[in-house]
BAFI-903649 format. One line per 10 residues: number of its first residue (from 1); their letters; for each residue x, y, z of C-alpha. Coordinates in nm, 2 decimals, padded with zeros to 4 digits. Example, Ala and Ser with C-alpha at 12.3 -4.5 7.8 and 13.67 -1.06 7.14 Angstrom:
<sites>
1) as) 01.23:-00.45:00.78; 01.37:-00.11:00.71 $
</sites>
This chain:
<sites>
1) mmkydrikey) -01.58:-01.11:-01.42; -01.38:-01.46:-01.28; -01.09:-01.34:-01.05; -00.82:-01.50:-01.18; -00.90:-01.27:-01.47; -00.92:-00.98:-01.29; -00.61:-01.06:-01.19; -00.45:-01.12:-01.55; -00.61:-00.81:-01.66; -00.48:-00.57:-01.41 $
11) inhwndfmvk) -00.13:-00.74:-01.48; -00.14:-00.70:-01.86; -00.25:-00.31:-01.83; 00.05:-00.25:-01.58; 00.31:-00.41:-01.85; 00.15:-00.24:-02.09; 00.18:00.08:-01.92; 00.56:00.04:-01.86; 00.63:-00.02:-02.19; 00.50:00.29:-02.24 $
21) wiedpeevfk) 00.61:00.46:-01.99; 00.96:00.34:-02.03; 00.94:00.50:-02.38; 00.80:00.82:-02.34; 00.76:00.91:-02.00; 00.61:01.32:-02.02; 00.37:01.14:-02.29; 00.23:00.92:-02.07; 00.22:01.14:-01.74; 00.02:01.43:-01.93 $
31) ndllsikhsg) -00.28:01.18:-02.03; -00.30:01.00:-01.69; -00.60:01.05:-01.53; -00.42:01.07:-01.17; -00.14:01.34:-01.30; -00.46:01.56:-01.50; -00.70:01.57:-01.16; -00.32:01.59:-00.88; -00.30:01.97:-00.78; 00.05:01.95:-00.65 $
41) qidtqlkcny) 00.27:02.24:-00.61; 00.68:02.16:-00.55; 00.78:01.88:-00.33; 00.41:01.75:-00.38; 00.43:01.76:-00.75; 00.42:01.42:-00.85; 00.68:01.34:-01.07; 00.66:01.15:-01.45; 01.10:01.09:-01.43; 01.08:00.90:-01.15 $
51) lpqpylgdps) 01.00:00.46:-01.27; 00.59:00.48:-01.11; 00.54:00.18:-00.89; 00.18:00.10:-00.93; 00.27:-00.23:-00.71; 00.51:-00.47:-00.56; 00.48:-00.83:-00.50; 00.25:-01.12:-00.68; -00.10:-01.06:-00.69; -00.20:-01.43:-00.65 $
61) ncsavtlnln) 00.07:-01.53:-00.41; 00.11:-01.33:-00.14; 00.13:-01.31:00.21; -00.08:-01.02:00.32; -00.18:-00.73:00.13; -00.04:-00.36:00.22; -00.23:00.01:00.07; 00.04:00.27:00.04; -00.04:00.63:-00.05; 00.21:00.64:-00.35 $
71) pgkliesrmh) 00.62:00.52:-00.40; 00.89:00.64:-00.21; 01.19:00.90:-00.23; 01.27:01.06:-00.50; 01.63:00.91:-00.56; 01.87:00.84:-00.87; 01.74:00.47:-00.89; 01.46:00.54:-01.01; 01.57:00.78:-01.25; 01.46:00.72:-01.64 $
81) pngyfikelk) 01.62:00.64:-01.80; 01.95:00.54:-01.68; 01.87:00.46:-01.31; 01.94:00.10:-01.13; 01.55:00.01:-01.11; 01.53:00.13:-01.48; 01.78:-00.12:-01.59; 01.59:-00.41:-01.41; 01.27:-00.36:-01.54; 01.40:-00.32:-01.87 $
91) nskdyfeyak) 01.62:-00.63:-01.82; 01.29:-00.80:-01.71; 01.03:-00.98:-01.88; 00.77:-00.70:-01.81; 00.67:-00.49:-01.50; 00.54:-00.78:-01.34; 00.81:-01.02:-01.34; 01.07:-00.71:-01.26; 00.78:-00.61:-00.91; 00.69:-00.99:-00.83 $
101) dfpqlkknst) 01.02:-00.99:-00.58; 01.03:-00.68:-00.47; 01.32:-00.56:-00.63; 01.40:-00.28:-00.37; 01.52:-00.56:-00.14; 01.85:-00.61:-00.31; 01.91:-00.16:-00.20; 01.83:-00.31:00.15; 01.50:-00.08:00.15; 01.45:00.00:00.53 $
111) fwknqinwin) 01.11:00.11:00.49; 01.02:-00.21:00.32; 01.17:-00.44:00.58; 01.02:-00.25:00.87; 00.72:-00.35:00.68; 00.76:-00.70:00.59; 00.90:-00.78:00.91; 00.54:-00.66:01.07; 00.37:-00.86:00.84; 00.61:-01.15:00.95 $
121) rlvehengek) 00.46:-01.15:01.27; 00.08:-01.15:01.21; 00.10:-01.41:00.92; 00.09:-01.79:01.03; 00.32:-01.89:00.77; 00.32:-02.26:00.66; 00.62:-02.49:00.70; 00.85:-02.16:00.79; 00.81:-02.07:00.45; 00.74:-01.66:00.40 $
131) nlpfaieich) 00.64:-01.54:00.13; 00.65:-01.16:00.00; 00.31:-00.95:00.00; 00.15:-00.79:-00.27; 00.17:-00.38:-00.18; -00.08:-00.18:-00.44; -00.03:00.18:-00.39; -00.30:00.45:-00.46; -00.15:00.67:-00.69; 00.15:00.46:-00.87 $
141) whsirwknfk) 00.36:00.85:-00.96; 00.64:00.94:-00.66; 00.65:01.28:-00.50; 00.85:01.40:-00.20; 00.59:01.44:-00.01; 00.17:01.30:-00.01; -00.11:01.58:-00.11; -00.45:01.46:-00.12; -00.68:01.41:-00.40; -00.95:01.62:-00.46 $
151) ldnelldyfe) -01.22:01.31:-00.46; -01.52:01.38:-00.76; -01.68:01.08:-00.91; -01.42:00.97:-01.17; -01.11:00.92:-00.94; -01.34:00.75:-00.69; -01.43:00.52:-01.02; -01.07:00.45:-01.06; -01.01:00.41:-00.77; -01.29:00.13:-00.68 $
161) kmvfgvivnv) -01.16:-00.04:-01.02; -00.77:00.01:-01.07; -00.72:-00.05:-00.68; -01.00:-00.18:-00.43; -01.16:-00.40:-00.72; -00.82:-00.58:-00.69; -00.75:-00.57:-00.37; -01.08:-00.75:-00.33; -00.97:-01.01:-00.52; -00.56:-01.07:-00.45 $
171) ietsrlktvl) -00.73:-01.09:-00.06; -00.90:-01.43:-00.12; -00.56:-01.62:-00.18; -00.36:-01.40:00.06; -00.24:-01.56:00.38; -00.39:-01.25:00.62; -00.75:-01.22:00.55; -00.71:-00.78:00.65; -00.54:-00.56:00.42; -00.30:-00.31:00.60 $
181) sigsqyakly) -00.28:00.08:00.60; -00.03:00.33:00.73; -00.11:00.67:00.78; -00.41:00.93:00.88; -00.49:01.00:00.54; -00.66:00.70:00.44; -00.99:00.81:00.74; -01.12:01.00:00.49; -01.09:00.80:00.12; -01.26:00.54:00.31 $
191) eklgfkrlle) -01.54:00.71:00.39; -01.58:00.87:00.04; -01.59:00.46:-00.05; -01.88:00.38:00.18; -01.63:00.19:00.45; -01.79:00.13:00.72; -01.57:00.21:01.08; -01.54:-00.10:01.31; -01.33:00.01:01.56; -01.08:00.25:01.68 $
201) ishkncsefs) -00.84:00.29:01.96; -00.56:00.49:02.11; -00.38:00.58:02.39; -00.70:00.75:02.53; -00.97:00.45:02.52; -00.70:00.11:02.50; -00.84:00.08:02.88; -01.24:-00.02:02.79; -01.08:-00.27:02.55; -00.90:-00.40:02.82 $
211) ldyplnkink) -00.59:-00.32:02.64; -00.20:-00.25:02.77; -00.08:00.00:02.54; 00.31:00.02:02.49; 00.47:00.27:02.69; 00.69:00.62:02.55; 01.07:00.75:02.62; 00.89:00.94:02.95; 00.68:00.63:03.06; 00.33:00.69:02.91 $
221) psnrtyslwq) 00.15:00.55:02.65; 00.21:00.57:02.28; 00.09:00.81:02.10; -00.06:00.56:01.76; -00.39:00.55:01.71; -00.60:00.22:01.50; -00.89:00.17:01.30; -01.06:-00.14:01.16; -01.28:-00.06:00.88; -01.50:-00.29:00.65 $
231) srtgtkylnt) -01.55:-00.21:00.26; -01.91:-00.24:00.10; -01.81:-00.58:-00.05; -01.66:-00.73:00.35; -01.29:-00.69:00.31; -01.13:-00.54:00.58; -00.85:-00.30:00.62; -00.73:-00.25:00.91; -00.55:00.15:00.94; -00.29:00.25:01.18 $
241) ytvsnkppsk) -00.09:00.59:01.24; 00.15:00.80:01.50; 00.34:01.07:01.39; 00.67:00.90:01.21; 00.41:00.64:01.05; 00.63:00.38:01.05; 00.50:00.03:01.09; 00.40:-00.13:01.47; 00.74:-00.28:01.62; 00.69:-00.64:01.84 $
251) ewleidkyii) 00.56:-00.49:02.13; 00.23:-00.37:01.95; 00.18:-00.76:01.82; -00.11:-00.81:02.12; -00.30:-00.50:01.98; -00.25:-00.58:01.65; -00.35:-00.93:01.65; -00.66:-00.78:01.89; -00.79:-00.53:01.58; -00.75:-00.88:01.27 $
261) dfdr) -00.94:-01.05:01.48; -01.20:-00.84:01.64; -01.54:-00.96:01.49; -01.83:-00.70:01.44 $
</sites>
C-alpha cells in the first residue's frame, strides 16, 4: 500500500471509530482489542467515558513524530457526553479535523507546550514557519497511571499495524526524521518488536562520548537516560527519561542533537 493510502486508511479508521464512540462509549470499549487485553486495576484501569485520543496533529504535515503511551489526565473537559473536548469534536467535521491543530493548546496544556518547545529546538523550520508535530499513542484509552500490556502476538501485530506501520509512512514527510519518545517503559516494547539498540547514554557513561551532562541542583550530573533505537524498517527512535519524564530543556540540546545525528 502506498504511503498516502496507508495514512488515509488510518485517518478514516479513527474517524469511523469516534463516530461510534460518541454514540455508545461502553459498547465500543468492550469490543476494543486494547480494552480486552488490558488488565489494569483501579488507577491503571482504562476508562471508556473519557475521549479516546489515538493521535493529535496532521500525519501528512508535521514537524516531528512523537510516540506516547496513552492520553493525559482524567479531566472533566474530556468526559462524555458534555466535556469541552467532546463538544469540540462534535462541532468538527470529523476526528481528523478536530485533532490536526492540537485542541489541547486552546486550554494552555503545559504538557504539549513543553513537548512542542522541545521539538522546535530540534527542527529546522523553513522561513521561520513552525508546523505542529504528529503525536501518536500506543493506547488510545485514558488511565490515571500507565500499566504495560502483556505483549502477546495479537497485540504486537496490532501495534505493528496501527502504530509503527503508520509511523514508518508519516516519518517520510516529517521534518525531523527521528521519532521521539519519553519513558523507560518503551525499551521492552522496542525489544519485543525487534528494534536494535544503537546507543545508550546516561550520566554514568557520557564522558565516553565527550559529552558534558547538565548539572542538577546539587551540582552533580542529572539523572537522565537517552537511548537510540532502530526499527526493522530502518526508522530511528530517540527515547529519553528521567524521574519526572518531562521533555529535555534547552540545556540538553547538544546531547539531543548528538543522538539524532548519531550514525552507526
